N, C-alpha and C positions, 0 to 999 in steps of 0.2 A: 501492497498500500504504499510502499516513498514516492509516489507520484501526484495519487491522488490527494483532491483535497477536501481538507477536510472541515467538516461545517456542520449544522444542525446539536442536537441534543447529548450532550456527554456528559452519561453518569457520574458523578462524583461520591465511587462507593463510601461507606462507611466500610472499619477493618473491623472483621470478626475475630473478638479475642474467646481466651477461654483461660483458667486459670485467676481469675479474677484482674484478669488483663496482662495475665505476663505472657503471655505465648500468642501468636496468631492463631487463628485457629480456621487451617484451610480447608476443609470439609465446609463449611459455612462459608468462605469466601468463594468456591466452586459454586454453592449454591444461588448466594446473593451474583454474582456473574452472571450464572444461568436466567433466573429471576428477572433479570435487567434485558440479557438478549432476546427474551419474548413478550417482554412490556414496548417492545420498540425504538429501542434508545436508537440513538447514534454512533455512538461510542461509551467504553465503558474508562473511568481515573481512575489507579490505583493513589495512595498518599495526597490525594489534593487535598486541602484544609478537612471539608467531612473526614479524609480517614485521616489525620490526624498524622499528617506528614513531621516531620521533627521527634514523633513517640516511637521511632522503629529504627534502630540499625541496617546499615547496608545491606549486610546478608540477610536479614528477615524483608527487609523491600525486594532483595532479589527470587530471592526463595519465594513471595508471594509471587512477582511478576511472571514465576515460570508457572507457577497453576491458575493464572487467570489465564495465559495464552495458551496454556492446552486446552484448558477447558471455552474458552471462546472459538480455539479453533479456526482463527480467519473471518468467521462471520461479522464481525464485529473491528474494527481498530481500537489495539489495547496499548493507553497512556497508561506512564509511570510517573509519582511525581518523585523526583530526585535532590531536592534541595538539601546541600547538607552548609556545615559553617565555614569548608575552607572549599576553596577548588579543586584542591588534588580527590578531594573524596567524593565533589562531586562528579569531577570527566571517570575516576574508576567507575563511580555506581552506572553512570551513561553509560563506559563501554559494556559493560557486565550486561546490564536489559537490554541492549540492542543486541548482544550475541542474544538474551533467551528469546526475542522474539516480538518485543512491545513494538508497536507502529512510530511513539513517538515520545519525545519526554519533557513532562512540565518542568520549570526549572523559577523555584522561587527565589531569592537572595535572604539563608539566612545566616543572622551576623549579630555580635555585641554591639563592636564600635560602628558609629555610623560609616556608613560607604562611598566614597565621591563616587562622578558619575563618571571618571576613567577607570576607577575600580569595577565598577559592575560590569562597564564594558567590556574589559578584559576577561571578568571571569565569564561573560559570556560567549566571548568569542572563542577561548581556550576548548571551554566544552564544545559549541559547533563545529570547532576543528579533530575533536575528536571521534564524532560520528556523524553517518550519511542518514540519518532518520532526521526528522521532524524536530526543531527545538521549538517549545510553546514558554514562553516569557508568562510570567504571573508575577504582576504588577498587586500585591496586600497590604499597601503603607502602614494599615492599620493594625496588622499582626507580625508585621516586619519592621517596622519602623522604616524602610526603604520605600522612593518614591521613585519608579522608573516615569519620568515624562517625558513627554511627546517628543520634544525634540531627539532626547536619546531613544527612542524607540527605532524612530527614525534613521538613526547612526545606524540601530541594532540591525533594520531591516535589511541591510545592505549584505551582509552576511548570507551565503546563499541557502544555507536550513535556516535563517529563523524567518519564518514566516506566519506566524500568531502568536499572538496574547489577548491573557486572561485577564482582562481591567477591573480590578474592583476596588477603585480608587473611591469609588460612589460619585463621582465629578462627569457627570454624562460627557459634558462638552468633550470628554477626553475621547469618546470615539470619532467624533468627526472632524478632529487634528490629529489623530492619529489615520486617520484616510487619508489626511489630505495630504500630509507631510510623506504618507508613504504611494500618494498615488494610486490607494486601495491595494497595495501591493501587501498588505501586513493586513489578515482574517483577522477581527476583531471581535472572543465569545464574551458574551455578559458575566460578570463574576457575584454579581449583587442579586440577590432573590427578590430585592424587594419595588427595584428598576427595573426588573427583567425585561414589560414591554416596553416601558420607554428607550432602552437598550436596543431593542432592536426597531422601533423607530429611528433613531439613531444610525442605525447599520449596522450596529452588530451582528454577525450571522454565525450565531453560533450560543450555545450558551452552557458552559460548566456546570451542574444542576444539583446543588445537594438535595432538592426538593423531589429527585429523579427517588432518593430513601423512601416518601411518604408518598406521592404522587406522578410515577414516573408515567402513565398514560396521559396525563393532565398536560403536565409539561411538555412532551412531545407535540399535543394535539397542540397547545400555545405557542408553539416556534410553526407548526403548518401551519396555524389562524396566519400568524401574523408575517411573516418572509415570505412561506412559499402560497399562498391564497391573497394576502393581500385586504384578506379581511378583517379590518379594524375592528368592525365596531362586534363582531363575534369575538376574536381576541380579546377584546377590553371587558364586556361580560365575562369571558372565561376566568379573565385576571379577576374581576373585582369580587369575584369567587374564591379563587385559592391565596385571593391575598393576603387574608390572616395568618394564612402556613407561611410565606414567604418573610411578613415580619416578625413573627414567631421566631424563626428560627434566626433572623438578622438577629436579632435582640440576644436570646438565649446560648447562641453557636452552635451556627453548622453540625459540628462533631455533637454533644449533648443532645440536639434533637432527632438527628437520625438515630441514633442508638434506641433511645426512647421509642420513637417510629415505627423499625421494625422488631421491636417485641410487640407492639398493641396490634401491630399489623400479622401477630403469629408469626415470626421470622424472627424470633432473638437473635443477635448476633456478640452477647456479653458486652462486657462496659468497655468505655475506654480505657487506656492506660493510663496510669495513676503519673500525674498530679488529678490529671482532668478524671470526673465521677458524672454520675447520673444527674439526671435532671431532679432536683427535689422535687418532694410525691403534689405539692401546690404546683407546678408548672408542669411537671405529667397530667397531672387532673383537665388542666389547660390546653393540654395540646391533643389530650384525649377528644374535649368536646369538642376544639375547633376541626380534629381530623372527622368526630361525628356530624358536623354540619354540613360538610362535604362531601358525604354519603362515603368515606373510606373503608370504613368500619362494617359497613352491612355484610354478615353471618360472620365475624367474625367475631371469638370469646370476649 
């Protein structure tokens, strides 16, 4: 899938665990991947924010990538988040998961010290030089403290295998600016649940969706209405219905909400790895109510 342009709804999967979060549950990982394939998503992403990127070692991520690639078996593209503290670790993991058969890597800068634009550029340049598969920039300043602004994105877009960005700054003007500065060379994926419809209207051609852990079919339908069919009224009606779930996910963290939602859907995936924990009882009750109001719990215990 190296030459295929990626677009659409990519499921930002939770990472299933066992032993109170201390081990990845690869059996459940296979089940969740199969579930997403059957729900009609356009791709699967391991170790994004919803998958608790930063909570797992390189060895664990490589093992999980091999498991997912084998399970999906070419039916959909599989991406792997490889954000790490050092460039050398990121490069090493990029090479390893490419050899394991993933179709692209999602790279978020993880750092203790603030990074300069030059340092960010060289970090991505070295990762891109190490592999042939597509590199997805991941701009999430709210969690990383690193903001990859549009002029720097445009510089990075000059590197052959950097053609995608997950834009999670919550600034909708970024989508238009990135598209203009790169002459649409860079495909923008929305990364902020509560701004998804507005992101599509601004020209985002995809969505890295934590919401697929709660409402995968509705997530795909929103993309089809807004982007494929240009049915703005239909997209607005659907988005109004699922918006409370989107807003709740942004407010309470994607990882906590995804783990709780999958449990409510009868597909428990264990807790996140410590120090992240599950939603408290009140928030879980709110989530259950919101899911029920959307008709997502019909037939569930």
